[in-house]
N, C-alpha and C positions, 0 to 999 in steps of 0.2 A: 169401820163397819157402819152402815146406815140401814136402819130398819124403816121400811116404807109401808104406809097404809093407804093404798088407793081406794077410791070409792068402788064398791062392787060392780056397778054398772060401767065403770071405766077401767077395769082391770086390764083388759087386752090392750087398750090404748096406752095406759101407763106403762105396761110391760114393754111395749114397742119403743116408747120414748126412752125408758131407762136403758134398754139394750143399745139404742143409738148413742146415748150418753157414754156408756161403757166403751163402745167402739171408738168414739172420739177421744176418750181419755187414753186409750191404748196407743194413740199416735204421739202422746207426749213423752219426751225423753226420760222424765223422772218416774214414769208409771211402770211398775213391774207387772201388775195385773189389775184388772177390774172386771168383775163378773157378777151377774145377777142370779140369785138363787131364790127358790120358792120354799116357804116353810111347810114342812110336813105336819107340824103341830098346830099351826094357825092358818087355815085357808084364807087366801086373799092377802096375806102378809108377805112382802118381798124384802129381801136383804141384798144390798150391794156390798160385796166384799172387795176391798181395795187394798193394794199395797204399793206404796211409793218409796223411793230410795231414801227419802228423808222427810222430815216435817216441812222443811223449806219447799221441797218439790210438791208436797200436798197443798201448801199454802198457794204456790204458783198455780196449781191446777184449779183451785177454788176461784181464782181471779181470771181464768181464761174466758173469753167471750162465749165460746161454745158451751161451757159449763153454766155460766150465768143465764144464757138464753134457754138452755135445757131445763134448768130449775124453774124459770119463769113459766115455761110451757107446762111443766109437771104440776105446779102448785094448785091450780084449780081442779086437778084430778084426784087430789088427796082428801081422804075422809078425816084425817087428823094429822098433826105435824109429824114429820119424820124424826127418828131418834138417832143421833150421831154418837158413836162411841169411838174414841181414839185409843189405840193400843201401841205399845212399844215392845219389841222382842225382848225377852228376858235373857 
């Protein structure tokens, strides 16, 4: 799960970028799902929900060219750094 804080004036552009990144991730064999949601409690805060078949599949995702390019494009649109949280099913 990644919590993302776009600059208010770039919210629409950041949302479009993140939706494209999610679509790209869904083409990867190890990605079960990746979807962008909006916070009801914190306007302007976005969260990318991701589930990969394994930590190794997520690690591979992080090294894909489309993910690296997507994050480089997104970076200047952010008001502050994103917060990554990794979870394992109980």
